[in-house]
C-alpha positions as CSV (number, residue, x, y, z in Angstrom):
1,M,140.4,54.8,55.4
2,L,142.1,55.8,52.1
3,G,145.3,57.6,52.0
4,L,146.1,60.1,49.2
5,L,150.0,60.2,49.1
6,G,152.3,62.5,47.1
7,S,155.1,64.9,47.4
8,N,154.4,68.7,47.7
9,G,152.9,69.9,44.4
10,A,151.9,66.4,43.2
11,G,148.2,67.4,43.0
12,K,146.8,66.2,46.2
13,S,145.0,69.3,47.3
14,T,143.7,69.9,43.7
15,T,142.3,66.4,43.6
16,M,140.6,66.9,47.0
17,N,139.2,70.3,45.9
18,I,137.7,68.6,42.8
19,L,136.2,65.8,44.8
20,C,134.5,68.4,47.1
21,G,133.3,70.6,44.4
22,V,135.5,73.5,45.1
23,L,137.1,73.2,41.7
24,S,135.5,72.0,38.5
25,Q,137.4,69.2,36.7
26,T,138.5,69.7,33.1
27,E,137.6,66.1,32.3
28,G,136.3,63.0,33.9
29,T,133.4,62.7,36.5
30,V,133.1,62.7,40.3
31,H,130.2,60.6,41.8
32,I,129.5,60.9,45.6
33,D,127.2,58.0,46.8
34,G,126.2,57.4,43.2
35,I,125.4,61.2,42.6
36,D,127.1,63.1,39.8
37,L,128.8,66.1,41.5
38,R,128.7,68.4,38.4
39,K,125.0,67.6,37.5
40,H,123.6,67.6,41.1
41,P,126.2,69.6,43.1
42,E,124.0,70.6,46.2
43,E,122.6,66.9,46.6
44,A,126.1,65.5,46.3
45,K,127.7,67.9,48.7
46,T,125.3,67.1,51.5
47,R,127.1,63.8,51.6
48,I,130.6,65.3,51.8
49,G,132.5,66.8,54.8
50,F,135.7,68.6,54.0
51,L,138.6,69.9,56.0
52,P,140.9,71.8,53.6
53,Q,144.6,72.3,54.2
54,N,143.9,75.6,56.0
55,A,140.9,75.0,58.3
56,P,138.2,77.6,57.5
57,L,137.8,78.8,61.2
58,H,136.4,82.1,62.3
59,L,138.8,82.9,65.0
60,D,136.6,85.6,66.6
61,L,133.8,83.1,67.3
62,T,133.5,80.7,70.2
63,V,133.5,76.9,69.3
64,R,129.7,76.7,69.9
65,E,129.1,79.9,67.7
66,Y,131.3,78.7,65.0
67,L,129.8,75.1,64.7
68,T,126.2,76.6,65.0
69,Y,127.1,78.7,62.0
70,C,128.4,75.7,60.1
71,A,125.3,73.8,61.0
72,H,123.2,76.6,59.3
73,L,125.6,76.5,56.3
74,R,124.9,72.8,56.0
75,S,121.1,73.4,56.0
76,I,120.5,71.3,59.1
77,N,117.0,71.6,60.3
78,K,116.9,74.4,63.0
79,R,115.2,72.1,65.4
80,N,118.2,69.7,65.1
81,I,121.1,72.2,65.2
82,K,121.8,72.2,68.9
83,T,121.8,68.4,69.0
84,A,124.2,68.3,65.9
85,V,126.5,70.9,67.5
86,N,126.7,69.1,70.8
87,A,127.3,65.7,69.1
88,A,130.1,67.1,67.0
89,M,131.7,68.8,69.9
90,E,131.6,65.7,72.0
91,K,133.0,63.5,69.1
92,C,135.9,65.7,68.6
93,G,136.6,66.3,72.3
94,V,136.0,70.1,72.3
95,A,132.9,70.2,74.3
96,H,134.6,71.5,77.4
97,F,135.8,74.5,75.2
98,R,132.4,75.3,73.9
99,S,132.5,78.9,75.1
100,R,136.2,79.6,74.4
101,V,137.0,81.9,71.5
102,I,138.7,79.8,68.7
103,N,141.6,82.2,68.6
104,N,142.5,81.2,72.2
105,L,142.7,77.4,71.4
106,S,145.9,75.5,70.8
107,G,146.8,74.3,67.2
108,G,145.6,70.7,68.0
109,Y,142.2,71.9,69.4
110,R,141.7,74.3,66.5
111,Q,142.1,71.3,64.2
112,R,139.7,69.3,66.3
113,V,137.2,72.1,65.7
114,G,138.0,72.0,62.0
115,I,137.2,68.3,61.9
116,A,134.0,68.9,63.9
117,Q,132.6,71.3,61.2
118,S,133.4,68.5,58.6
119,I,131.3,65.9,60.3
120,I,128.5,68.1,61.8
121,H,126.0,67.1,59.2
122,Q,126.8,63.3,59.3
123,P,128.3,63.0,55.8
124,K,129.0,59.6,54.2
125,L,132.4,60.8,53.0
126,V,134.9,63.0,55.0
127,V,137.9,64.5,53.1
128,L,140.9,65.6,55.2
129,D,143.7,67.5,53.5
130,E,146.9,67.4,55.6
131,P,144.9,67.3,58.9
132,T,148.1,66.9,61.1
133,N,150.2,69.4,59.3
134,G,152.0,71.7,61.8
135,L,151.0,69.8,65.0
136,D,153.4,68.6,67.5
137,P,153.8,64.9,68.1
138,N,151.3,64.8,71.0
139,Q,148.7,66.6,69.0
140,I,149.3,64.4,65.9
141,L,148.6,61.3,68.0
142,E,145.3,62.8,69.4
143,V,144.1,63.9,65.9
144,R,145.1,60.6,64.4
145,K,143.1,58.6,67.0
146,L,140.1,61.0,66.3
147,I,140.3,60.3,62.5
148,K,140.5,56.6,63.1
149,E,137.2,56.8,65.2
150,I,135.5,58.8,62.4
151,A,136.6,56.2,59.9
152,T,134.7,53.5,61.8
153,E,131.4,55.3,60.8
154,R,132.0,56.8,57.4
155,A,134.5,56.7,54.5
156,V,137.6,58.9,55.0
157,I,140.1,60.2,52.4
158,F,143.2,61.3,54.2
159,S,145.9,63.3,52.3
160,S,149.5,63.7,53.4
161,H,153.0,63.9,52.2
162,I,154.3,62.4,55.5
163,L,154.8,58.8,55.0
164,S,154.6,57.7,58.5
165,E,151.2,59.4,59.0
166,V,149.8,57.5,56.0
167,Q,151.2,54.3,57.2
168,A,149.8,54.7,60.7
169,T,146.3,55.6,59.6
170,C,145.3,54.2,56.2
171,D,144.2,50.8,54.8
172,E,144.3,51.8,51.2
173,I,146.9,54.0,49.3
174,R,146.6,56.1,46.2
175,M,149.8,57.8,45.3
176,I,150.0,60.5,42.7
177,E,152.8,62.4,41.2
178,G,152.4,65.3,38.7
179,G,148.7,64.8,38.7
180,R,148.9,61.2,37.7
181,M,148.5,57.9,39.6
182,V,151.6,55.9,40.3
183,F,150.3,53.6,43.0
184,A,146.9,52.0,43.9
185,D,146.8,49.3,46.3
186,T,146.7,48.3,50.1
187,M,149.2,49.7,52.6
188,T,150.6,46.2,53.0
189,A,151.3,46.2,49.2
190,F,152.9,49.6,49.5
191,N,155.2,48.5,52.3
192,N,156.3,45.5,50.2
193,Y,156.6,47.3,46.9
194,I,160.3,46.9,46.7
195,L,161.4,43.3,47.3
196,P,163.9,43.1,50.2
197,N,167.5,42.2,49.0
198,S,169.4,42.2,52.2
199,L,169.5,40.3,55.5
200,L,170.5,41.3,59.0
201,V,172.3,38.5,60.7
202,Y,173.5,38.2,64.3
203,M,175.8,35.5,65.5
204,D,177.7,34.9,68.8
205,N,180.5,33.1,67.0
206,P,180.6,34.6,63.5
207,P,183.2,33.3,60.8
208,P,185.6,35.6,58.9
209,V,183.8,38.0,56.6
210,K,185.3,36.2,53.6
211,T,183.6,32.9,54.6
212,L,180.2,34.7,54.4
213,A,181.1,36.5,51.3
214,A,181.8,33.2,49.6
215,I,178.3,31.9,50.1
216,Q,176.6,31.3,46.8
217,G,174.0,34.3,46.2
218,I,175.8,36.8,48.6
219,N,176.7,39.9,46.7
220,A,178.1,42.1,49.6
221,I,178.7,42.0,53.3
222,E,178.6,45.0,55.8
223,Q,179.6,44.7,59.4
224,L,177.3,46.9,61.6
225,T,178.3,48.9,64.8
226,D,175.8,46.9,66.8
227,G,177.6,43.5,66.0
228,G,175.2,42.6,63.4
229,I,176.0,41.8,59.7
230,R,174.2,43.0,56.6
231,M,174.2,40.5,53.7
232,H,173.0,41.8,50.4
233,F,171.9,38.8,48.3
234,D,170.6,37.8,44.9
235,T,166.7,37.6,45.2
236,S,166.7,34.5,42.9
237,T,168.4,32.4,45.6
238,K,167.3,31.0,49.0
239,V,170.1,32.5,50.9
240,S,168.6,32.5,54.4
241,A,168.2,28.8,54.4
242,K,171.8,28.2,53.4
243,I,172.9,30.6,56.1
244,I,170.9,28.7,58.9
245,V,172.2,25.2,57.7
246,M,175.8,26.5,57.6
247,A,175.5,28.3,61.0
248,V,174.2,25.1,62.7
249,T,176.9,22.9,60.9
250,N,179.8,25.3,61.8
251,N,178.6,26.4,65.3
252,W,178.3,30.1,64.4
253,Q,175.7,30.4,67.1
254,L,173.1,32.2,65.1
255,T,170.9,34.3,67.3
256,E,168.8,36.2,64.8
257,I,168.3,36.5,61.1
258,M,165.7,38.7,59.3
259,L,164.8,40.3,56.0
260,E,165.6,44.0,55.9
261,K,162.6,45.6,54.3
262,S,162.9,48.8,52.2
263,S,162.3,52.0,53.9
264,L,159.2,54.0,53.2
265,D,161.4,56.8,51.8
266,E,163.0,54.3,49.3
267,I,159.6,53.2,48.2
268,F,158.3,56.8,47.8
269,V,161.3,57.7,45.8
270,Q,160.9,54.8,43.3
271,L,157.3,55.4,42.9
272,S,157.8,59.1,42.3
273,N,160.1,58.2,39.4
274,K,157.6,55.6,38.0
275,T,155.8,56.2,34.7
276,A,152.4,57.4,35.8
277,E,148.9,56.4,34.7
278,P,146.4,59.3,34.1
279,L,143.9,59.6,37.1
280,S,140.5,58.1,36.4
């Protein structure tokens, strides 16, 4: 699963609309499974499933009627439509609501129906634009689980401006700002984009703050309300090893020491201000 990350207005929805053939790009090419989307749009689109930011639901139809309609739009053979509709409803957990009018479904189940229409024709690529937007925490967990299941069978591009959603679901990240690429790597690399420069240290018999501040490589000391100590250090020095040795020597009774990684928000802000590369 690939996450497309960016702040509001960064160009995520525009990029997805171009990938799915809703908008024509001004330059560059889009290939779906090796097929040029501009030269062979119908053939390429048979391989794409798309859930835009506002799900294209017909609220006055039942779930089954709507998905049957979508199956016809996707040119599924008439003999196979019933099977395709049933499979999509089962996969997305809405089969028990097959006869319910979509307008009477909760937001979470409406989103499930939207996802069902995107996979009804068994596409090779599913593009989901902000699929958890507006859902409550329980609904988000349910939809997230569904998306992960879909990603075991086909490629998924998942767009969001919510950092925790991307972190919880995606393996790869592409971050854009102002329509330009500012990050392209794994989720692990994103989490480690900013090198940590602080330690959280807990001791049962800590020394005076001035003693810790005097350790070579320590730039600042903060005492925390939970009894811990945050120690900002020079990344060019091996401070943690020094602290461990000194703690043992001086009976500081060290109980815990850990690197404090940068928050996702800090990484997002730094990447947002990075000089961007043109999308290719």
